[in-house]
C-alpha positions as CSV (number, residue, x, y, z in Angstrom):
1,X,102.2,-14.5,-136.1
2,X,105.9,-13.6,-135.4
3,X,108.4,-16.4,-137.1
4,X,110.8,-17.8,-135.2
5,X,113.9,-18.6,-136.2
6,X,115.6,-21.7,-134.9
7,X,118.6,-21.2,-134.0
8,X,122.2,-24.2,-134.3
9,X,124.9,-23.8,-131.7
10,X,127.4,-23.2,-133.3
11,X,129.3,-26.3,-132.6
12,X,126.2,-28.5,-134.7
13,X,127.1,-25.5,-136.9
14,X,130.9,-26.5,-137.0
15,X,130.3,-30.5,-136.4
16,X,128.0,-30.8,-139.4
17,X,131.2,-29.0,-141.4
18,X,133.6,-31.0,-140.2
19,X,131.8,-33.4,-141.7
20,X,130.9,-32.1,-145.1
21,X,134.8,-31.3,-145.3
22,X,135.8,-35.1,-144.5
23,X,133.5,-36.5,-147.6
24,X,134.9,-34.1,-149.9
25,X,138.4,-35.4,-148.7
26,X,138.1,-38.3,-148.5
27,X,136.0,-39.4,-152.0
28,X,138.9,-38.0,-153.9
29,X,142.5,-39.0,-153.5
30,X,145.2,-36.8,-153.7
31,X,146.2,-38.9,-157.3
32,X,144.6,-38.3,-160.7
33,X,143.3,-40.4,-163.5
34,X,146.3,-41.7,-165.4
35,X,147.0,-44.0,-168.7
36,X,150.2,-45.6,-169.6
37,X,150.2,-44.3,-173.3
38,X,152.1,-44.9,-176.4
39,X,153.5,-41.0,-177.3
40,X,154.5,-42.7,-180.8
41,X,151.0,-43.4,-181.2
42,X,149.5,-39.8,-181.9
43,X,146.5,-39.9,-183.9
44,X,145.0,-37.2,-184.7
45,X,141.1,-37.9,-184.4
46,X,141.8,-40.5,-181.3
47,X,145.1,-39.2,-179.0
48,X,147.5,-41.8,-177.6
49,X,147.7,-45.2,-177.9
50,X,147.0,-47.1,-174.5
51,X,148.8,-49.9,-173.5
52,X,150.0,-52.1,-170.9
53,X,150.8,-50.5,-167.2
54,X,154.3,-52.3,-167.0
55,X,155.5,-50.0,-169.6
56,X,154.7,-46.9,-167.3
57,X,156.6,-48.5,-164.1
58,X,158.9,-47.0,-162.9
59,X,162.5,-49.2,-161.4
60,X,164.5,-48.5,-158.1
61,X,166.9,-45.5,-159.9
62,X,163.4,-43.9,-160.7
63,X,164.3,-43.7,-163.6
64,X,161.9,-45.6,-166.2
65,X,162.0,-48.6,-168.2
66,X,160.1,-48.8,-171.2
67,X,160.1,-51.7,-174.0
68,X,161.9,-50.7,-176.5
69,X,158.5,-51.3,-179.1
70,X,156.6,-48.2,-176.8
71,X,158.1,-44.9,-176.2
72,X,155.2,-45.4,-173.4
73,X,154.4,-42.7,-170.9
74,X,151.7,-42.0,-168.5
75,X,149.3,-39.3,-169.2
76,X,147.3,-37.7,-166.3
77,X,142.5,-37.1,-166.3
78,X,142.8,-38.3,-170.5
79,X,139.3,-38.7,-171.9
80,X,138.9,-42.6,-172.6
81,X,137.6,-44.3,-175.2
82,X,138.1,-47.4,-177.3
83,X,141.8,-48.3,-176.2
84,X,142.5,-44.1,-176.9
85,X,143.6,-41.8,-174.5
86,X,142.4,-37.6,-175.7
87,X,141.9,-34.3,-174.2
88,X,144.9,-35.0,-171.3
89,X,147.9,-33.9,-168.8
90,X,151.8,-36.0,-169.4
91,X,152.6,-33.7,-166.5
92,X,151.1,-34.8,-162.7
93,X,151.1,-31.4,-161.8
94,X,149.0,-30.0,-163.7
95,X,146.3,-32.8,-163.8
96,X,146.0,-32.3,-160.0
97,X,146.1,-28.4,-160.4
98,X,143.7,-28.8,-163.0
99,X,141.2,-31.2,-160.8
100,X,140.4,-30.1,-157.6
101,X,141.7,-32.6,-155.1
102,X,142.9,-34.5,-157.5
103,X,139.1,-35.7,-158.7
104,X,138.8,-36.0,-162.4
105,X,135.8,-38.7,-163.9
106,X,136.8,-42.3,-163.9
107,X,137.8,-44.6,-163.5
108,X,141.7,-45.9,-162.7
109,X,145.0,-46.2,-164.3
110,X,144.0,-49.7,-166.6
111,X,146.2,-52.2,-169.0
């Protein structure tokens, strides 16, 4: 018995491909996951201590406003456990490069 193949129209293939691409792009934002951490709190076993996001917010001049008690900075794409963040990067550009479209494990910045 002869095999018959079903041929898809090029418009069907194009529309299907665009749908898949749209889902892929909208499911991941361009902003990588980030946590505000105290740079002075590094622990070999745990990483950096997570602090409140308000310690990392930028001022209108573009310079970071830092609380006097902490040397806080954004830490991107880190493994988070028990209030600590490890195996990430302080470079936003590097985090976007590592994660493709900015996709990361899960969650958003907390504080």
